[in-house]
TIBA-278263 format. One record per atom (N, C-alpha, C): residue in three letters; atom name; residue number from 0; x, y, z. Coordinates in steps of 0.1 Angstrom, whole numbers, m for minus. Example, Ala and Ser with C-alpha at 12.3 -4.5 7.8 and 13.67 -1.06 7.14 Angstrom:
+------+------+-----+-------+-------+-------+
| type | atom | seq |    px |    py |    pz |
+------+------+-----+-------+-------+-------+
|  ALA |    N |   0 |   132 |   m57 |    78 |
|  ALA |   CA |   0 |   123 |   m45 |    78 |
|  ALA |    C |   0 |   132 |   m33 |    78 |
|  SER |    N |   1 |   128 |   m22 |    71 |
|  SER |   CA |   1 |   137 |   m11 |    71 |
|  SER |    C |   1 |   129 |     0 |    79 |
+------+------+-----+-------+-------+-------+
***
This chain:
+------+------+-----+-------+-------+-------+
| type | atom | seq |    px |    py |    pz |
+------+------+-----+-------+-------+-------+
|  MET |    N |   0 |  2394 |  1165 |   604 |
|  MET |   CA |   0 |  2385 |  1154 |   610 |
|  MET |    C |   0 |  2388 |  1152 |   624 |
|  PHE |    N |   1 |  2378 |  1148 |   632 |
|  PHE |   CA |   1 |  2379 |  1146 |   646 |
|  PHE |    C |   1 |  2386 |  1133 |   649 |
|  LEU |    N |   2 |  2387 |  1124 |   639 |
|  LEU |   CA |   2 |  2394 |  1111 |   642 |
|  LEU |    C |   2 |  2409 |  1112 |   643 |
|  PHE |    N |   3 |  2415 |  1122 |   636 |
|  PHE |   CA |   3 |  2429 |  1123 |   637 |
|  PHE |    C |   3 |  2434 |  1135 |   646 |
|  ARG |    N |   4 |  2425 |  1140 |   653 |
|  ARG |   CA |   4 |  2429 |  1151 |   662 |
|  ARG |    C |   4 |  2437 |  1145 |   674 |
|  ARG |    N |   5 |  2447 |  1152 |   678 |
|  ARG |   CA |   5 |  2456 |  1148 |   688 |
|  ARG |    C |   5 |  2449 |  1150 |   702 |
|  LYS |    N |   6 |  2450 |  1140 |   710 |
|  LYS |   CA |   6 |  2443 |  1141 |   723 |
|  LYS |    C |   6 |  2451 |  1149 |   733 |
|  LYS |    N |   7 |  2445 |  1157 |   741 |
|  LYS |   CA |   7 |  2452 |  1165 |   751 |
|  LYS |    C |   7 |  2456 |  1157 |   763 |
|  THR |    N |   8 |  2468 |  1159 |   767 |
|  THR |   CA |   8 |  2472 |  1152 |   779 |
|  THR |    C |   8 |  2466 |  1159 |   792 |
|  LYS |    N |   9 |  2463 |  1151 |   801 |
|  LYS |   CA |   9 |  2457 |  1156 |   813 |
|  LYS |    C |   9 |  2468 |  1158 |   824 |
|  LYS |    N |  10 |  2465 |  1167 |   833 |
|  LYS |   CA |  10 |  2474 |  1170 |   843 |
|  LYS |    C |  10 |  2477 |  1158 |   852 |
|  LYS |    N |  11 |  2466 |  1150 |   855 |
|  LYS |   CA |  11 |  2467 |  1138 |   863 |
|  LYS |    C |  11 |  2477 |  1128 |   857 |
|  GLU |    N |  12 |  2476 |  1127 |   843 |
|  GLU |   CA |  12 |  2485 |  1117 |   837 |
|  GLU |    C |  12 |  2499 |  1121 |   838 |
|  THR |    N |  13 |  2502 |  1134 |   837 |
|  THR |   CA |  13 |  2516 |  1139 |   838 |
|  THR |    C |  13 |  2521 |  1137 |   853 |
|  GLU |    N |  14 |  2512 |  1139 |   863 |
|  GLU |   CA |  14 |  2516 |  1137 |   877 |
|  GLU |    C |  14 |  2519 |  1122 |   879 |
|  ALA |    N |  15 |  2511 |  1113 |   873 |
|  ALA |   CA |  15 |  2513 |  1099 |   874 |
|  ALA |    C |  15 |  2526 |  1095 |   868 |
|  LEU |    N |  16 |  2529 |  1101 |   857 |
|  LEU |   CA |  16 |  2542 |  1098 |   850 |
|  LEU |    C |  16 |  2554 |  1102 |   859 |
|  GLY |    N |  17 |  2552 |  1113 |   866 |
|  GLY |   CA |  17 |  2563 |  1118 |   875 |
|  GLY |    C |  17 |  2565 |  1108 |   886 |
|  ARG |    N |  18 |  2554 |  1103 |   891 |
|  ARG |   CA |  18 |  2555 |  1093 |   903 |
|  ARG |    C |  18 |  2561 |  1080 |   898 |
|  ASP |    N |  19 |  2558 |  1076 |   886 |
|  ASP |   CA |  19 |  2563 |  1064 |   881 |
|  ASP |    C |  19 |  2577 |  1064 |   876 |
|  LYS |    N |  20 |  2584 |  1075 |   876 |
|  LYS |   CA |  20 |  2598 |  1075 |   871 |
|  LYS |    C |  20 |  2607 |  1067 |   880 |
|  LEU |    N |  21 |  2605 |  1067 |   893 |
|  LEU |   CA |  21 |  2614 |  1058 |   901 |
|  LEU |    C |  21 |  2611 |  1044 |   899 |
|  ALA |    N |  22 |  2599 |  1040 |   897 |
|  ALA |   CA |  22 |  2596 |  1026 |   893 |
|  ALA |    C |  22 |  2602 |  1022 |   880 |
|  ALA |    N |  23 |  2602 |  1031 |   871 |
|  ALA |   CA |  23 |  2608 |  1028 |   857 |
|  ALA |    C |  23 |  2623 |  1027 |   859 |
|  VAL |    N |  24 |  2629 |  1034 |   867 |
|  VAL |   CA |  24 |  2644 |  1033 |   869 |
|  VAL |    C |  24 |  2647 |  1019 |   875 |
|  PHE |    N |  25 |  2639 |  1015 |   885 |
|  PHE |   CA |  25 |  2641 |  1002 |   891 |
|  PHE |    C |  25 |  2639 |   991 |   881 |
|  ALA |    N |  26 |  2628 |   992 |   873 |
|  ALA |   CA |  26 |  2625 |   982 |   862 |
|  ALA |    C |  26 |  2637 |   981 |   852 |
|  ARG |    N |  27 |  2642 |   993 |   848 |
|  ARG |   CA |  27 |  2654 |   992 |   839 |
|  ARG |    C |  27 |  2666 |   985 |   845 |
|  CYS |    N |  28 |  2668 |   988 |   858 |
|  CYS |   CA |  28 |  2680 |   981 |   865 |
|  CYS |    C |  28 |  2678 |   966 |   865 |
|  ILE |    N |  29 |  2666 |   962 |   868 |
|  ILE |   CA |  29 |  2663 |   948 |   869 |
|  ILE |    C |  29 |  2664 |   941 |   856 |
|  VAL |    N |  30 |  2659 |   948 |   845 |
|  VAL |   CA |  30 |  2660 |   942 |   832 |
|  VAL |    C |  30 |  2675 |   941 |   828 |
|  ARG |    N |  31 |  2683 |   951 |   831 |
|  ARG |   CA |  31 |  2697 |   951 |   828 |
|  ARG |    C |  31 |  2704 |   940 |   835 |
|  VAL |    N |  32 |  2701 |   938 |   847 |
|  VAL |   CA |  32 |  2708 |   926 |   855 |
|  VAL |    C |  32 |  2703 |   913 |   849 |
|  GLN |    N |  33 |  2691 |   912 |   846 |
|  GLN |   CA |  33 |  2686 |   899 |   840 |
|  GLN |    C |  33 |  2692 |   897 |   826 |
|  SER |    N |  34 |  2693 |   907 |   818 |
|  SER |   CA |  34 |  2700 |   905 |   805 |
|  SER |    C |  34 |  2714 |   901 |   806 |
|  GLY |    N |  35 |  2721 |   908 |   816 |
|  GLY |   CA |  35 |  2735 |   904 |   818 |
|  GLY |    C |  35 |  2737 |   890 |   823 |
|  TRP |    N |  36 |  2728 |   885 |   832 |
|  TRP |   CA |  36 |  2728 |   872 |   837 |
|  TRP |    C |  36 |  2726 |   862 |   825 |
|  ALA |    N |  37 |  2716 |   865 |   817 |
|  ALA |   CA |  37 |  2712 |   856 |   806 |
|  ALA |    C |  37 |  2724 |   856 |   796 |
|  ALA |    N |  38 |  2730 |   867 |   793 |
|  ALA |   CA |  38 |  2742 |   867 |   784 |
|  ALA |    C |  38 |  2753 |   859 |   789 |
|  TRP |    N |  39 |  2756 |   860 |   802 |
|  TRP |   CA |  39 |  2767 |   852 |   809 |
|  TRP |    C |  39 |  2764 |   838 |   808 |
|  MET |    N |  40 |  2751 |   834 |   811 |
|  MET |   CA |  40 |  2747 |   820 |   811 |
|  MET |    C |  40 |  2749 |   814 |   796 |
|  GLN |    N |  41 |  2745 |   822 |   787 |
|  GLN |   CA |  41 |  2746 |   818 |   773 |
|  GLN |    C |  41 |  2761 |   815 |   769 |
|  ARG |    N |  42 |  2770 |   824 |   773 |
|  ARG |   CA |  42 |  2784 |   822 |   770 |
|  ARG |    C |  42 |  2789 |   810 |   777 |
|  GLN |    N |  43 |  2785 |   807 |   789 |
|  GLN |   CA |  43 |  2790 |   795 |   796 |
|  GLN |    C |  43 |  2784 |   783 |   789 |
|  SER |    N |  44 |  2772 |   783 |   785 |
|  SER |   CA |  44 |  2766 |   771 |   779 |
|  SER |    C |  44 |  2772 |   768 |   765 |
|  GLU |    N |  45 |  2776 |   779 |   758 |
|  GLU |   CA |  45 |  2782 |   777 |   745 |
|  GLU |    C |  45 |  2795 |   770 |   746 |
|  ARG |    N |  46 |  2802 |   771 |   757 |
|  ARG |   CA |  46 |  2815 |   765 |   758 |
|  ARG |    C |  46 |  2814 |   750 |   761 |
|  LEU |    N |  47 |  2802 |   745 |   765 |
|  LEU |   CA |  47 |  2800 |   731 |   769 |
|  LEU |    C |  47 |  2798 |   723 |   756 |
|  THR |    N |  48 |  2802 |   711 |   756 |
|  THR |   CA |  48 |  2799 |   702 |   745 |
|  THR |    C |  48 |  2785 |   697 |   747 |
|  SER |    N |  49 |  2780 |   690 |   737 |
|  SER |   CA |  49 |  2766 |   684 |   738 |
|  SER |    C |  49 |  2766 |   674 |   749 |
|  ARG |    N |  50 |  2776 |   666 |   751 |
|  ARG |   CA |  50 |  2777 |   657 |   762 |
|  ARG |    C |  50 |  2776 |   664 |   776 |
|  GLY |    N |  51 |  2784 |   675 |   777 |
|  GLY |   CA |  51 |  2784 |   683 |   789 |
|  GLY |    C |  51 |  2770 |   689 |   792 |
|  LYS |    N |  52 |  2763 |   694 |   781 |
|  LYS |   CA |  52 |  2750 |   700 |   783 |
|  LYS |    C |  52 |  2740 |   689 |   788 |
|  LYS |    N |  53 |  2741 |   677 |   782 |
|  LYS |   CA |  53 |  2733 |   666 |   787 |
|  LYS |    C |  53 |  2735 |   663 |   802 |
|  THR |    N |  54 |  2748 |   663 |   805 |
|  THR |   CA |  54 |  2752 |   660 |   819 |
|  THR |    C |  54 |  2746 |   670 |   829 |
|  VAL |    N |  55 |  2747 |   683 |   825 |
|  VAL |   CA |  55 |  2742 |   694 |   834 |
|  VAL |    C |  55 |  2727 |   692 |   835 |
|  LEU |    N |  56 |  2720 |   689 |   824 |
|  LEU |   CA |  56 |  2706 |   687 |   824 |
|  LEU |    C |  56 |  2702 |   675 |   833 |
|  VAL |    N |  57 |  2709 |   664 |   832 |
|  VAL |   CA |  57 |  2706 |   652 |   841 |
|  VAL |    C |  57 |  2708 |   656 |   855 |
|  LEU |    N |  58 |  2719 |   663 |   858 |
|  LEU |   CA |  58 |  2722 |   667 |   872 |
|  LEU |    C |  58 |  2711 |   676 |   878 |
|  CYS |    N |  59 |  2707 |   685 |   870 |
|  CYS |   CA |  59 |  2696 |   694 |   875 |
|  CYS |    C |  59 |  2684 |   687 |   877 |
|  CYS |    N |  60 |  2680 |   677 |   868 |
|  CYS |   CA |  60 |  2668 |   669 |   870 |
|  CYS |    C |  60 |  2669 |   661 |   882 |
|  LEU |    N |  61 |  2681 |   655 |   885 |
|  LEU |   CA |  61 |  2683 |   646 |   896 |
|  LEU |    C |  61 |  2682 |   654 |   909 |
|  LEU |    N |  62 |  2688 |   666 |   910 |
|  LEU |   CA |  62 |  2687 |   674 |   921 |
|  LEU |    C |  62 |  2673 |   678 |   925 |
|  THR |    N |  63 |  2666 |   682 |   914 |
|  THR |   CA |  63 |  2652 |   687 |   916 |
|  THR |    C |  63 |  2643 |   675 |   921 |
|  ALA |    N |  64 |  2645 |   663 |   915 |
|  ALA |   CA |  64 |  2637 |   651 |   919 |
|  ALA |    C |  64 |  2641 |   647 |   933 |
|  GLY |    N |  65 |  2654 |   648 |   936 |
|  GLY |   CA |  65 |  2658 |   644 |   950 |
|  GLY |    C |  65 |  2652 |   653 |   960 |
|  TYR |    N |  66 |  2652 |   666 |   958 |
|  TYR |   CA |  66 |  2647 |   676 |   967 |
|  TYR |    C |  66 |  2632 |   674 |   968 |
|  SER |    N |  67 |  2625 |   672 |   957 |
|  SER |   CA |  67 |  2610 |   669 |   958 |
|  SER |    C |  67 |  2607 |   657 |   965 |
|  ALA |    N |  68 |  2615 |   646 |   963 |
|  ALA |   CA |  68 |  2612 |   634 |   970 |
|  ALA |    C |  68 |  2614 |   635 |   985 |
|  THR |    N |  69 |  2625 |   643 |   989 |
|  THR |   CA |  69 |  2627 |   646 |  1003 |
|  THR |    C |  69 |  2616 |   653 |  1010 |
|  VAL |    N |  70 |  2611 |   663 |  1003 |
|  VAL |   CA |  70 |  2599 |   671 |  1008 |
|  VAL |    C |  70 |  2587 |   662 |  1010 |
|  ILE |    N |  71 |  2584 |   654 |  1000 |
|  ILE |   CA |  71 |  2573 |   645 |  1000 |
|  ILE |    C |  71 |  2574 |   634 |  1012 |
|  ILE |    N |  72 |  2586 |   628 |  1013 |
|  ILE |   CA |  72 |  2588 |   618 |  1023 |
|  ILE |    C |  72 |  2587 |   624 |  1037 |
|  LYS |    N |  73 |  2593 |   636 |  1039 |
|  LYS |   CA |  73 |  2592 |   642 |  1052 |
|  LYS |    C |  73 |  2578 |   645 |  1055 |
|  GLY |    N |  74 |  2570 |   649 |  1046 |
|  GLY |   CA |  74 |  2556 |   653 |  1048 |
|  GLY |    C |  74 |  2547 |   641 |  1051 |
|  ILE |    N |  75 |  2551 |   629 |  1045 |
|  ILE |   CA |  75 |  2543 |   617 |  1048 |
|  ILE |    C |  75 |  2547 |   610 |  1060 |
|  SER |    N |  76 |  2560 |   609 |  1063 |
|  SER |   CA |  76 |  2565 |   601 |  1074 |
|  SER |    C |  76 |  2567 |   608 |  1087 |
|  ARG |    N |  77 |  2560 |   618 |  1090 |
|  ARG |   CA |  77 |  2561 |   624 |  1103 |
|  ARG |    C |  77 |  2555 |   615 |  1113 |
|  GLY |    N |  78 |  2563 |   610 |  1122 |
|  GLY |   CA |  78 |  2558 |   601 |  1132 |
|  GLY |    C |  78 |  2549 |   608 |  1142 |
|  LYS |    N |  79 |  2553 |   619 |  1147 |
|  LYS |   CA |  79 |  2546 |   627 |  1157 |
|  LYS |    C |  79 |  2541 |   639 |  1151 |
|  PRO |    N |  80 |  2528 |   642 |  1152 |
|  PRO |   CA |  80 |  2522 |   654 |  1146 |
|  PRO |    C |  80 |  2528 |   667 |  1154 |
|  VAL |    N |  81 |  2528 |   677 |  1146 |
|  VAL |   CA |  81 |  2533 |   690 |  1152 |
|  VAL |    C |  81 |  2523 |   695 |  1161 |
|  ASP |    N |  82 |  2527 |   698 |  1173 |
|  ASP |   CA |  82 |  2518 |   704 |  1183 |
|  ASP |    C |  82 |  2518 |   719 |  1181 |
|  ILE |    N |  83 |  2506 |   724 |  1180 |
|  ILE |   CA |  83 |  2504 |   738 |  1178 |
|  ILE |    C |  83 |  2498 |   743 |  1192 |
|  GLY |    N |  84 |  2506 |   751 |  1198 |
|  GLY |   CA |  84 |  2502 |   756 |  1211 |
|  GLY |    C |  84 |  2490 |   766 |  1210 |
|  ILE |    N |  85 |  2481 |   763 |  1219 |
|  ILE |   CA |  85 |  2469 |   772 |  1219 |
|  ILE |    C |  85 |  2470 |   780 |  1233 |
|  THR |    N |  86 |  2471 |   793 |  1231 |
|  THR |   CA |  86 |  2472 |   801 |  1243 |
|  THR |    C |  86 |  2459 |   809 |  1245 |
|  PRO |    N |  87 |  2455 |   812 |  1257 |
|  PRO |   CA |  87 |  2443 |   820 |  1258 |
|  PRO |    C |  87 |  2445 |   834 |  1254 |
|  ILE |    N |  88 |  2435 |   841 |  1251 |
|  ILE |   CA |  88 |  2436 |   855 |  1247 |
|  ILE |    C |  88 |  2438 |   863 |  1260 |
|  ARG |    N |  89 |  2448 |   872 |  1259 |
|  ARG |   CA |  89 |  2451 |   880 |  1271 |
|  ARG |    C |  89 |  2443 |   893 |  1270 |
|  ILE |    N |  90 |  2436 |   895 |  1281 |
|  ILE |   CA |  90 |  2427 |   907 |  1282 |
|  ILE |    C |  90 |  2435 |   918 |  1289 |
|  PRO |    N |  91 |  2436 |   930 |  1283 |
|  PRO |   CA |  91 |  2443 |   941 |  1289 |
|  PRO |    C |  91 |  2437 |   945 |  1302 |
|  PRO |    N |  92 |  2446 |   950 |  1312 |
|  PRO |   CA |  92 |  2441 |   953 |  1325 |
|  PRO |    C |  92 |  2430 |   964 |  1325 |
|  GLU |    N |  93 |  2430 |   973 |  1315 |
|  GLU |   CA |  93 |  2420 |   983 |  1315 |
|  GLU |    C |  93 |  2406 |   978 |  1313 |
|  ILE |    N |  94 |  2406 |   968 |  1304 |
|  ILE |   CA |  94 |  2393 |   961 |  1301 |
|  ILE |    C |  94 |  2388 |   953 |  1313 |
|  LYS |    N |  95 |  2397 |   946 |  1319 |
|  LYS |   CA |  95 |  2393 |   939 |  1331 |
|  LYS |    C |  95 |  2387 |   948 |  1342 |
|  ASP |    N |  96 |  2394 |   960 |  1343 |
|  ASP |   CA |  96 |  2389 |   970 |  1353 |
|  ASP |    C |  96 |  2375 |   974 |  1349 |
|  MET |    N |  97 |  2373 |   977 |  1336 |
|  MET |   CA |  97 |  2359 |   981 |  1332 |
|  MET |    C |  97 |  2349 |   970 |  1335 |
|  GLN |    N |  98 |  2352 |   958 |  1332 |
|  GLN |   CA |  98 |  2343 |   947 |  1335 |
|  GLN |    C |  98 |  2340 |   945 |  1349 |
|  ALA |    N |  99 |  2351 |   947 |  1358 |
|  ALA |   CA |  99 |  2349 |   946 |  1372 |
|  ALA |    C |  99 |  2340 |   956 |  1378 |
|  HIS |    N | 100 |  2341 |   968 |  1372 |
|  HIS |   CA | 100 |  2333 |   979 |  1378 |
|  HIS |    C | 100 |  2319 |   981 |  1372 |
|  GLY |    N | 101 |  2316 |   972 |  1363 |
|  GLY |   CA | 101 |  2302 |   973 |  1357 |
|  GLY |    C | 101 |  2301 |   983 |  1346 |
|  GLN |    N | 102 |  2312 |   987 |  1340 |
|  GLN |   CA | 102 |  2312 |   997 |  1329 |
|  GLN |    C | 102 |  2304 |   992 |  1318 |
|  ASP |    N | 103 |  2304 |   979 |  1315 |
|  ASP |   CA | 103 |  2297 |   974 |  1304 |
|  ASP |    C | 103 |  2282 |   976 |  1305 |
|  THR |    N | 104 |  2277 |   973 |  1317 |
|  THR |   CA | 104 |  2262 |   975 |  1319 |
|  THR |    C | 104 |  2259 |   990 |  1318 |
|  GLN |    N | 105 |  2267 |   999 |  1323 |
|  GLN |   CA | 105 |  2264 |  1013 |  1322 |
|  GLN |    C | 105 |  2264 |  1018 |  1308 |
|  VAL |    N | 106 |  2274 |  1013 |  1300 |
|  VAL |   CA | 106 |  2274 |  1017 |  1286 |
|  VAL |    C | 106 |  2262 |  1011 |  1279 |
|  MET |    N | 107 |  2259 |   999 |  1281 |
|  MET |   CA | 107 |  2247 |   993 |  1275 |
|  MET |    C | 107 |  2234 |  1001 |  1279 |
|  GLU |    N | 108 |  2233 |  1005 |  1291 |
|  GLU |   CA | 108 |  2222 |  1012 |  1296 |
|  GLU |    C | 108 |  2221 |  1025 |  1289 |
|  ARG |    N | 109 |  2232 |  1032 |  1287 |
|  ARG |   CA | 109 |  2232 |  1045 |  1280 |
|  ARG |    C | 109 |  2228 |  1043 |  1265 |
|  ILE |    N | 110 |  2233 |  1033 |  1259 |
|  ILE |   CA | 110 |  2229 |  1030 |  1245 |
|  ILE |    C | 110 |  2214 |  1027 |  1244 |
|  ARG |    N | 111 |  2209 |  1019 |  1253 |
|  ARG |   CA | 111 |  2195 |  1016 |  1253 |
|  ARG |    C | 111 |  2186 |  1029 |  1255 |
|  LEU |    N | 112 |  2191 |  1037 |  1264 |
|  LEU |   CA | 112 |  2183 |  1050 |  1266 |
|  LEU |    C | 112 |  2184 |  1059 |  1254 |
|  LEU |    N | 113 |  2195 |  1059 |  1247 |
|  LEU |   CA | 113 |  2196 |  1067 |  1235 |
|  LEU |    C | 113 |  2187 |  1062 |  1224 |
|  ARG |    N | 114 |  2187 |  1049 |  1223 |
|  ARG |   CA | 114 |  2178 |  1043 |  1213 |
|  ARG |    C | 114 |  2163 |  1045 |  1216 |
|  THR |    N | 115 |  2160 |  1045 |  1229 |
|  THR |   CA | 115 |  2146 |  1047 |  1233 |
|  THR |    C | 115 |  2143 |  1062 |  1230 |
|  TYR |    N | 116 |  2152 |  1071 |  1233 |
|  TYR |   CA | 116 |  2150 |  1085 |  1230 |
|  TYR |    C | 116 |  2148 |  1088 |  1215 |
|  LEU |    N | 117 |  2156 |  1081 |  1207 |
|  LEU |   CA | 117 |  2155 |  1083 |  1193 |
|  LEU |    C | 117 |  2141 |  1077 |  1188 |
|  ASP |    N | 118 |  2137 |  1066 |  1193 |
|  ASP |   CA | 118 |  2124 |  1061 |  1189 |
|  ASP |    C | 118 |  2113 |  1070 |  1194 |
|  SER |    N | 119 |  2114 |  1076 |  1206 |
|  SER |   CA | 119 |  2103 |  1084 |  1211 |
|  SER |    C | 119 |  2102 |  1098 |  1203 |
|  LEU |    N | 120 |  2113 |  1102 |  1197 |
|  LEU |   CA | 120 |  2113 |  1114 |  1189 |
|  LEU |    C | 120 |  2103 |  1113 |  1177 |
|  ALA |    N | 121 |  2100 |  1101 |  1172 |
|  ALA |   CA | 121 |  2092 |  1099 |  1161 |
|  ALA |    C | 121 |  2077 |  1101 |  1164 |
|  THR |    N | 122 |  2073 |  1103 |  1177 |
|  THR |   CA | 122 |  2059 |  1103 |  1181 |
|  THR |    C | 122 |  2053 |  1117 |  1178 |
|  THR |    N | 123 |  2061 |  1128 |  1178 |
|  THR |   CA | 123 |  2056 |  1141 |  1176 |
|  THR |    C | 123 |  2062 |  1147 |  1163 |
|  ALA |    N | 124 |  2056 |  1158 |  1158 |
|  ALA |   CA | 124 |  2060 |  1164 |  1146 |
|  ALA |    C | 124 |  2074 |  1171 |  1149 |
|  ALA |    N | 125 |  2075 |  1178 |  1160 |
|  ALA |   CA | 125 |  2088 |  1185 |  1163 |
|  ALA |    C | 125 |  2098 |  1174 |  1166 |
|  GLY |    N | 126 |  2095 |  1163 |  1171 |
|  GLY |   CA | 126 |  2104 |  1152 |  1174 |
|  GLY |    C | 126 |  2109 |  1146 |  1161 |
|  ARG |    N | 127 |  2100 |  1145 |  1151 |
|  ARG |   CA | 127 |  2104 |  1139 |  1138 |
|  ARG |    C | 127 |  2113 |  1149 |  1131 |
|  LYS |    N | 128 |  2111 |  1162 |  1132 |
|  LYS |   CA | 128 |  2120 |  1172 |  1126 |
|  LYS |    C | 128 |  2134 |  1171 |  1133 |
|  THR |    N | 129 |  2134 |  1169 |  1146 |
|  THR |   CA | 129 |  2147 |  1168 |  1153 |
|  THR |    C | 129 |  2154 |  1155 |  1149 |
|  ALA |    N | 130 |  2146 |  1144 |  1148 |
|  ALA |   CA | 130 |  2152 |  1131 |  1144 |
|  ALA |    C | 130 |  2157 |  1132 |  1130 |
|  ASP |    N | 131 |  2150 |  1138 |  1121 |
|  ASP |   CA | 131 |  2154 |  1140 |  1107 |
|  ASP |    C | 131 |  2167 |  1148 |  1106 |
|  SER |    N | 132 |  2168 |  1159 |  1113 |
|  SER |   CA | 132 |  2180 |  1167 |  1113 |
|  SER |    C | 132 |  2192 |  1159 |  1119 |
|  LEU |    N | 133 |  2189 |  1151 |  1129 |
|  LEU |   CA | 133 |  2200 |  1143 |  1135 |
|  LEU |    C | 133 |  2204 |  1132 |  1126 |
|  MET |    N | 134 |  2195 |  1126 |  1118 |
|  MET |   CA | 134 |  2199 |  1116 |  1109 |
|  MET |    C | 134 |  2207 |  1122 |  1097 |
|  LYS |    N | 135 |  2204 |  1134 |  1093 |
|  LYS |   CA | 135 |  2211 |  1141 |  1083 |
|  LYS |    C | 135 |  2225 |  1144 |  1087 |
|  ALA |    N | 136 |  2226 |  1149 |  1100 |
|  ALA |   CA | 136 |  2239 |  1152 |  1105 |
|  ALA |    C | 136 |  2248 |  1140 |  1108 |
|  ARG |    N | 137 |  2241 |  1129 |  1113 |
|  ARG |   CA | 137 |  2249 |  1117 |  1116 |
|  ARG |    C | 137 |  2242 |  1105 |  1109 |
|  PRO |    N | 138 |  2245 |  1103 |  1096 |
|  PRO |   CA | 138 |  2237 |  1093 |  1088 |
|  PRO |    C | 138 |  2239 |  1078 |  1093 |
|  GLY |    N | 139 |  2250 |  1075 |  1099 |
|  GLY |   CA | 139 |  2252 |  1061 |  1103 |
|  GLY |    C | 139 |  2250 |  1058 |  1118 |
|  LEU |    N | 140 |  2243 |  1068 |  1125 |
|  LEU |   CA | 140 |  2242 |  1067 |  1140 |
|  LEU |    C | 140 |  2234 |  1054 |  1144 |
|  ILE |    N | 141 |  2222 |  1052 |  1138 |
|  ILE |   CA | 141 |  2214 |  1040 |  1142 |
|  ILE |    C | 141 |  2222 |  1027 |  1139 |
|  ASP |    N | 142 |  2228 |  1026 |  1127 |
|  ASP |   CA | 142 |  2236 |  1014 |  1124 |
|  ASP |    C | 142 |  2247 |  1012 |  1134 |
|  SER |    N | 143 |  2254 |  1023 |  1138 |
|  SER |   CA | 143 |  2265 |  1022 |  1147 |
|  SER |    C | 143 |  2260 |  1017 |  1161 |
|  LEU |    N | 144 |  2249 |  1022 |  1165 |
|  LEU |   CA | 144 |  2243 |  1018 |  1178 |
|  LEU |    C | 144 |  2240 |  1003 |  1177 |
|  TYR |    N | 145 |  2234 |   999 |  1166 |
|  TYR |   CA | 145 |  2230 |   985 |  1165 |
|  TYR |    C | 145 |  2243 |   976 |  1166 |
|  TYR |    N | 146 |  2254 |   980 |  1158 |
|  TYR |   CA | 146 |  2266 |   972 |  1159 |
|  TYR |    C | 146 |  2272 |   972 |  1172 |
|  VAL |    N | 147 |  2272 |   983 |  1179 |
|  VAL |   CA | 147 |  2278 |   984 |  1192 |
|  VAL |    C | 147 |  2271 |   974 |  1202 |
|  GLU |    N | 148 |  2257 |   975 |  1201 |
|  GLU |   CA | 148 |  2249 |   966 |  1210 |
|  GLU |    C | 148 |  2252 |   951 |  1206 |
|  LYS |    N | 149 |  2253 |   948 |  1194 |
|  LYS |   CA | 149 |  2256 |   935 |  1189 |
|  LYS |    C | 149 |  2270 |   930 |  1195 |
|  ILE |    N | 150 |  2280 |   939 |  1194 |
|  ILE |   CA | 150 |  2293 |   935 |  1199 |
|  ILE |    C | 150 |  2293 |   933 |  1214 |
|  TYR |    N | 151 |  2286 |   942 |  1222 |
|  TYR |   CA | 151 |  2285 |   940 |  1236 |
|  TYR |    C | 151 |  2278 |   927 |  1240 |
|  ARG |    N | 152 |  2267 |   924 |  1232 |
|  ARG |   CA | 152 |  2260 |   912 |  1235 |
|  ARG |    C | 152 |  2269 |   900 |  1232 |
|  SER |    N | 153 |  2277 |   900 |  1222 |
|  SER |   CA | 153 |  2285 |   888 |  1218 |
|  SER |    C | 153 |  2296 |   887 |  1229 |
|  GLN |    N | 154 |  2301 |   898 |  1235 |
|  GLN |   CA | 154 |  2312 |   897 |  1245 |
|  GLN |    C | 154 |  2306 |   892 |  1258 |
|  SER |    N | 155 |  2294 |   895 |  1261 |
|  SER |   CA | 155 |  2288 |   891 |  1274 |
|  SER |    C | 155 |  2284 |   877 |  1275 |
|  LYS |    N | 156 |  2284 |   870 |  1263 |
|  LYS |   CA | 156 |  2280 |   856 |  1263 |
|  LYS |    C | 156 |  2291 |   847 |  1269 |
+------+------+-----+-------+-------+-------+
***
C-alpha cells in the first residue's frame, strides 16, 4: 500500500541537517547548563525550612517591588526633560561639489532627454520594435527613471 511506503529523504534535507549540527550542539550545551542550574537550585531550596522559603519569597517580592517603584518614580518625577540634540545632516563634499557645478541639472536634463527619446520611439514601427527589445532587455528602466526623477525633485525642494 502507498500509505505505508517509506518517504525518500531529499538531498536538501540532509544538507540542512548538516548545517544545523552546530546549532544542535549549542542547544544541547544550553540545556545541560540550564538543567545543572535547576538541579543546584533545587538542592539549595530543599535545605531551607518552610519559614526560610517564605523569607526568600518575601525578600524577592520586596526587591522586585522596590526596583519597579524606583523606575516608576524616576520616570514620573523628572524635573527637567531630557534634551535630545538635533544636528543638521552633514553633506559629503563630493555632493556639495556636484551641486555647486550644476551636476544635478545636467543629470536631470539627460534623464529628460532619455525619456523623450523613449517616448518618441513609439511613433514608428521600427521604433516600437527597438523600444520593445529595450524593455525586454531592461524591464525596470522606465520605473527606475521615474524614481530617479522623483528623488532629484524631492532633493531640489
